[in-house]
N, C-alpha and C positions, 0 to 999 in steps of 0.2 A: 654878057660875057665876063665882066669883072667879078660878078658874084660867083661864077663857076670857078674862077681862079682862086679866089680867097675863101672858098667853101671850107677847105681844110687848111687852116692856118699853120698847123704843125708841119704838114708836108711841105708847104711853101717855104717855111723857115729852114727846114732841113735841106731843101733843094738849094736855097741861097747859100747855106753853110757849106755844102759840098762843092758848089761852084767856086766860092771864094777860097776855100782851102786848097782846091786843085790849082787855081790860078796862082796862089802864093807859092806853090811848089814849082811852078813853071817860070814865073817871073819874079824878080826881087823888087818888091815895092818898098820904098824907103819910109814907110809909115809903120812904125813898130806897134802902134795902138791896134792895128787890124789883127795881128796875130796874137797879141797878148790880152786884149780886152774884148774886142768886138766878136771874134769867132767863138771864144768860150761862152760869151753871153748869148749868142745865137744858138749854140748847141744846147745850152740849158733851157732856153725858151722853147726850142723845138721839141726837146724831150718831154718837158712838162705838158705842152699842148698835145703831143701825141698820146701821152698817158691819159689825158683827160678826154681824148677823142674829139678835139676841137678842130 
């Protein structure tokens, strides 16, 4: 089952990015690094992996 989930790493990272960005809009988390560093990094990684079909 774990192989099936991580088969398309780009889609997995995209899903994580969408969930986190949605949660940040709903609740105010006092960790500024999430919105300024982690989410853009996840978006770039997901985009690159999706372009590479990984």
